[in-house]
FIKOLZA-1660 file (N, C-alpha, C; in steps of 0.1 Angstrom, whole numbers, plus 5000, padded with zeros to 4 digits):
% residues 60
   i   px   py   pz ch aa at
   1 9151 8744 8576  A  M  N
   1 9163 8742 8585  A  M CA
   1 9156 8753 8598  A  M  C
   2 9167 8746 8609  A  S  N
   2 9163 8749 8623  A  S CA
   2 9176 8765 8623  A  S  C
   3 9178 8767 8636  A  Y  N
   3 9180 8788 8638  A  Y CA
   3 9192 8781 8642  A  Y  C
   4 9191 8763 8650  A  D  N
   4 9207 8764 8650  A  D CA
   4 9220 8760 8639  A  D  C
   5 9208 8750 8629  A  Q  N
   5 9215 8752 8614  A  Q CA
   5 9220 8761 8607  A  Q  C
   6 9212 8769 8610  A  A  N
   6 9213 8785 8601  A  A CA
   6 9231 8789 8605  A  A  C
   7 9226 8790 8620  A  I  N
   7 9242 8792 8630  A  I CA
   7 9258 8788 8626  A  I  C
   8 9251 8777 8626  A  E  N
   8 9262 8767 8624  A  E CA
   8 9266 8772 8604  A  E  C
   9 9261 8769 8601  A  R  N
   9 9261 8768 8585  A  R CA
   9 9270 8782 8581  A  R  C
  10 9260 8800 8588  A  L  N
  10 9270 8808 8591  A  L CA
  10 9284 8808 8594  A  L  C
  11 9282 8800 8608  A  E  N
  11 9296 8799 8611  A  E CA
  11 9304 8793 8603  A  E  C
  12 9305 8776 8592  A  Q  N
  12 9312 8776 8585  A  Q CA
  12 9314 8785 8574  A  Q  C
  13 9305 8792 8565  A  I  N
  13 9304 8802 8555  A  I CA
  13 9314 8818 8560  A  I  C
  14 9318 8819 8574  A  V  N
  14 9327 8829 8578  A  V CA
  14 9344 8827 8575  A  V  C
  15 9339 8812 8584  A  K  N
  15 9357 8802 8579  A  K CA
  15 9362 8800 8566  A  K  C
  16 9350 8801 8561  A  K  N
  16 9359 8798 8546  A  K CA
  16 9361 8815 8540  A  K  C
  17 9347 8824 8536  A  M  N
  17 9353 8839 8536  A  M CA
  17 9365 8846 8542  A  M  C
  18 9369 8838 8557  A  E  N
  18 9385 8840 8565  A  E CA
  18 9394 8840 8555  A  E  C
  19 9395 8832 8544  A  Q  N
  19 9402 8823 8536  A  Q CA
  19 9401 8824 8520  A  Q  C
  20 9404 8840 8517  A  P  N
  20 9396 8840 8505  A  P CA
  20 9404 8831 8495  A  P  C
  21 9419 8831 8500  A  D  N
  21 9423 8823 8487  A  D CA
  21 9418 8811 8482  A  D  C
  22 9412 8802 8488  A  I  N
  22 9407 8794 8487  A  I CA
  22 9397 8793 8478  A  I  C
  23 9388 8800 8481  A  I  N
  23 9373 8803 8474  A  I CA
  23 9370 8809 8460  A  I  C
  24 9369 8802 8447  A  P  N
  24 9370 8811 8438  A  P CA
  24 9358 8822 8438  A  P  C
  25 9360 8829 8427  A  M  N
  25 9356 8846 8434  A  M CA
  25 9344 8837 8425  A  M  C
  26 9338 8830 8415  A  D  N
  26 9319 8831 8413  A  D CA
  26 9319 8827 8423  A  D  C
  27 9328 8816 8432  A  D  N
  27 9323 8812 8444  A  D CA
  27 9314 8820 8458  A  D  C
  28 9327 8830 8455  A  Y  N
  28 9323 8842 8470  A  Y CA
  28 9309 8846 8468  A  Y  C
  29 9306 8848 8457  A  T  N
  29 9293 8859 8458  A  T CA
  29 9283 8849 8456  A  T  C
  30 9281 8837 8458  A  K  N
  30 9269 8825 8458  A  K CA
  30 9273 8822 8474  A  K  C
  31 9284 8823 8476  A  I  N
  31 9283 8826 8500  A  I CA
  31 9275 8832 8500  A  I  C
  32 9282 8843 8494  A  A  N
  32 9283 8858 8501  A  A CA
  32 9261 8863 8500  A  A  C
  33 9260 8856 8493  A  R  N
  33 9242 8857 8486  A  R CA
  33 9241 8844 8502  A  R  C
  34 9243 8838 8504  A  E  N
  34 9236 8825 8510  A  E CA
  34 9239 8830 8527  A  E  C
  35 9247 8839 8534  A  A  N
  35 9250 8842 8542  A  A CA
  35 9237 8851 8544  A  A  C
  36 9238 8855 8536  A  T  N
  36 9227 8871 8533  A  T CA
  36 9213 8867 8540  A  T  C
  37 9210 8851 8530  A  E  N
  37 9197 8850 8529  A  E CA
  37 9195 8841 8544  A  E  C
  38 9211 8836 8552  A  L  N
  38 9205 8831 8564  A  L CA
  38 9206 8840 8579  A  L  C
  39 9212 8851 8574  A  I  N
  39 9213 8859 8583  A  I CA
  39 9196 8868 8584  A  I  C
  40 9191 8872 8573  A  A  N
  40 9176 8867 8575  A  A CA
  40 9170 8865 8581  A  A  C
  41 9172 8850 8576  A  F  N
  41 9163 8837 8583  A  F CA
  41 9165 8839 8601  A  F  C
  42 9177 8841 8598  A  C  N
  42 9182 8846 8617  A  C CA
  42 9172 8854 8625  A  C  C
  43 9177 8865 8617  A  Q  N
  43 9171 8878 8623  A  Q CA
  43 9152 8876 8624  A  Q  C
  44 9146 8871 8611  A  K  N
  44 9131 8865 8614  A  K CA
  44 9134 8858 8622  A  K  C
  45 9134 8842 8631  A  H  N
  45 9132 8836 8638  A  H CA
  45 9134 8842 8651  A  H  C
  46 9142 8846 8657  A  L  N
  46 9147 8860 8665  A  L CA
  46 9134 8867 8671  A  L  C
  47 9131 8875 8660  A  T  N
  47 9122 8885 8655  A  T CA
  47 9105 8877 8663  A  T  C
  48 9105 8868 8660  A  T  N
  48 9092 8862 8661  A  T CA
  48 9096 8857 8680  A  T  C
  49 9106 8848 8682  A  L  N
  49 9108 8849 8695  A  L CA
  49 9102 8858 8700  A  L  C
  50 9110 8875 8700  A  E  N
  50 9110 8880 8713  A  E CA
  50 9093 8886 8710  A  E  C
  51 9090 8885 8697  A  K  N
  51 9075 8886 8701  A  K CA
  51 9066 8874 8711  A  K  C
  52 9071 8863 8705  A  E  N
  52 9061 8851 8716  A  E CA
  52 9068 8854 8726  A  E  C
  53 9079 8856 8733  A  I  N
  53 9083 8863 8750  A  I CA
  53 9076 8868 8753  A  I  C
  54 9072 8881 8743  A  N  N
  54 9068 8895 8751  A  N CA
  54 9053 8891 8752  A  N  C
  55 9045 8884 8744  A  D  N
  55 9027 8876 8744  A  D CA
  55 9031 8879 8757  A  D  C
  56 9037 8866 8759  A  T  N
  56 9034 8849 8772  A  T CA
  56 9036 8868 8781  A  T  C
  57 9047 8881 8784  A  L  N
  57 9048 8879 8795  A  L CA
  57 9041 8889 8793  A  L  C
  58 9032 8895 8784  A  A  N
  58 9023 8902 8789  A  A CA
  58 9008 8898 8797  A  A  C
  59 9008 8884 8792  A  E  N
  59 8994 8875 8797  A  E CA
  59 8998 8879 8814  A  E  C
  60 9007 8877 8819  A  E  N
  60 9014 8870 8831  A  E CA
  60 9008 8884 8842  A  E  C
% end
């Protein structure tokens, strides 16, 4: 999964969570867990990119 795909999925989840009457409570927990995993994925991706940029700038 790419960073952009993860962000897109997170946006879908947020829209669903903003309408709690549509999501059964059992699914709400599952969706929240998925969101947490996607957030961790995105944070890791951004941290890696930041390190690569800092390394590149340090070489110059």
